[in-house]
C-alpha positions in Angstrom: 0.0 0.0 0.0 2.8 2.4 0.8 4.4 1.6 -2.6 1.1 2.4 -4.2 0.8 5.6 -2.3 4.3 6.6 -3.2 3.7 5.7 -6.9 0.5 7.7 -6.9 2.3 10.6 -5.2 5.2 10.5 -7.8 2.7 10.2 -10.6 0.9 13.3 -9.3 4.2 15.2 -9.0 5.1 14.2 -12.6 1.7 15.3 -13.8 2.0 18.6 -12.0 5.5 19.1 -13.4 4.3 18.3 -16.9 1.2 20.5 -16.6 3.2 23.4 -15.3 5.6 23.0 -18.2 2.7 22.9 -20.7 1.0 25.9 -19.1 4.4 27.7 -18.9 4.8 27.3 -22.7 1.2 28.4 -23.3 1.8 31.3 -20.9 5.0 32.4 -22.8 3.0 32.1 -26.1 0.3 34.2 -24.6 2.9 36.7 -23.4 4.4 37.0 -26.9 0.9 37.5 -28.4 0.2 40.2 -25.9 3.5 41.9 -26.7 2.7 41.9 -30.4 -0.8 43.3 -29.8 0.7 46.1 -27.6 3.2 46.9 -30.4 0.4 47.0 -33.0 -1.6 49.2 -30.7 1.3 51.6 -30.4 1.7 51.7 -34.2 -2.1 52.5 -34.5 -1.8 55.3 -31.9 1.2 56.8 -33.8 -0.6 56.7 -37.1 -3.7 58.2 -35.5 -1.6 61.0 -34.0 0.0 61.7 -37.4 -3.5 61.8 -39.1 -4.8 64.2 -36.4 -1.9 66.5 -36.9 -2.4 66.5 -40.7 -6.1 67.3 -40.2 -5.4 70.1 -37.7 -2.9 71.8 -40.1 -4.5 74.3 -42.4 -4.5 73.0 -45.9 -3.4 75.3 -48.7 -6.2 76.5 -50.9 -6.3 74.9 -54.3 -4.8 77.1 -57.0 -7.5 78.8 -59.1 -6.8 79.6 -62.6 -6.8 83.4 -63.1 -10.3 84.5 -64.0 -10.8 86.4 -67.2 -12.4 89.7 -66.6 -15.7 89.8 -68.3 -16.3 92.9 -70.4 -18.7 95.1 -68.6 -21.7 96.4 -70.5 -21.2 100.0 -71.4 -23.1 102.3 -69.1 -24.9 105.4 -70.4 -22.2 107.5 -68.6 -19.3 105.9 -70.5 -18.1 108.0 -73.4 -18.5 106.5 -76.8 -15.4 105.5 -78.9 -15.5 108.7 -80.8 -15.6 110.8 -77.6 -12.7 108.8 -76.2 -10.7 109.4 -79.3 -11.5 113.2 -79.1 -10.4 113.3 -75.5 -7.2 111.4 -76.3 -6.4 113.9 -79.1 -7.0 116.9 -76.8 -4.7 115.4 -74.2 -2.0 114.7 -76.8 -2.2 118.3 -78.0 -1.9 119.6 -74.5 1.0 117.4 -73.8 2.7 118.6 -77.0 2.2 122.2 -75.9 3.8 121.5 -72.5 6.8 119.7 -74.1 7.3 122.7 -76.5 7.1 125.1 -73.5 9.6 123.0 -71.5 12.0 122.9 -74.5 11.8 126.7 -74.8 12.6 127.1 -71.1 15.6 124.7 -71.4 16.9 126.6 -74.4 16.7 129.9 -72.5 18.5 128.4 -69.5 21.2 126.9 -71.7 22.0 130.3 -73.4 25.0 132.1 -71.7 
């Protein structure tokens, strides 16, 4: 009976030792899985942080092509083409008179 009790006790010790070894391996596998998940979670947090910073930065406005000015409809106050030409001719004659006047003054100043 003592031999049987000792054999049972030794069997239990062996079973406990084997079970702890199996659970130890499972526990280390579980630890490595947890470590990988934590690493992946950190990568997700980093990417999320980068995306949040991109969203918070003001985006440059898209370049618009220069708009062509649309010709305005002539108003009744705008001078006609003939009146514009007359005004230009008058301004040209006045400018010519001023240039002649300035040339005369320069000639007077240049004489000894």
